[in-house]
Structures are given as structure tokens and as C-alpha cells.
C-alpha positions in Angstrom: 46.8 -7.0 -13.0 46.9 -10.7 -13.7 47.4 -11.6 -10.1 44.6 -9.2 -9.2 42.2 -11.3 -11.4 43.1 -14.5 -9.5 42.6 -12.7 -6.1 39.0 -11.8 -7.3 38.4 -15.3 -8.5 39.7 -16.9 -5.4 37.5 -14.6 -3.3 34.4 -15.5 -5.4 35.2 -19.2 -5.0 35.5 -18.9 -1.2 32.2 -17.0 -1.0 30.5 -19.9 -3.1 29.7 -17.5 -6.1 31.2 -20.0 -8.5 29.3 -23.1 -7.2 26.8 -23.0 -10.1 29.7 -24.0 -12.4 30.6 -27.1 -10.3 29.3 -30.4 -11.6 26.8 -31.7 -8.9 26.9 -35.5 -8.0 23.7 -37.3 -7.9 25.0 -40.1 -5.7 23.2 -40.7 -2.4 25.3 -41.7 0.4 23.5 -44.0 2.8 26.1 -46.0 4.7 29.3 -45.3 6.6 31.9 -48.1 6.1 34.8 -48.8 8.2 37.9 -50.7 6.9 41.0 -52.0 8.4 44.2 -53.0 6.7 44.9 -56.6 7.6 47.4 -59.1 6.1 47.9 -57.1 2.8 44.2 -56.4 2.2 41.3 -54.4 3.5 38.8 -56.0 5.8 35.3 -54.4 6.1 34.8 -54.1 9.9 31.7 -52.0 10.3 28.7 -50.9 8.2 26.4 -48.2 9.7 23.5 -46.4 8.2 23.9 -42.6 8.2 21.6 -40.5 10.5 19.3 -37.9 8.9 21.6 -35.2 9.9 24.7 -37.0 8.4 22.8 -37.7 5.2 21.8 -34.0 5.0 25.4 -32.8 5.6 27.0 -35.3 3.1 24.3 -35.3 0.4 23.5 -31.6 0.6 21.1 -30.6 -2.1 20.3 -34.1 -3.1 18.3 -34.7 0.0 15.7 -32.2 -1.0 15.2 -33.9 -4.4 14.6 -37.3 -2.8 12.0 -36.2 -0.4 
């Protein structure tokens, strides 16, 4: 009964049927940042621009809106 409803909802979530209810982020990620912990603080060691494939994977639907 009650657990059966959660099983159905979990299955729908896994299949992506509930994605329309998720809040979409409009943040565009452009850089990969690397930090190291050094002497009780973080130190930025590297800043790399994402490739087109990485941007597409990370930003998902946003990439279509930008172009």
C-alpha cells in the first residue's frame, strides 16, 4: 500500500519522469578550478576553461538556450 506508492515514485524518479518538477539552474559553468589545502587555507592552483563537451555535460539544457 503505502510502500507501494513510494516504489512507484522511486521508479518514476529513476526514469526521469519527475524532472519537470525540479528547479532548473540558470548558472553557466565555464571554468574548472583546482584547489589545494595549504597551511590552513585553500590555494587556487589551476583554472582551466571547460571544453565544449564538458560544458554540454555539465550545463545540460542551458547550452541550447545560450547558442
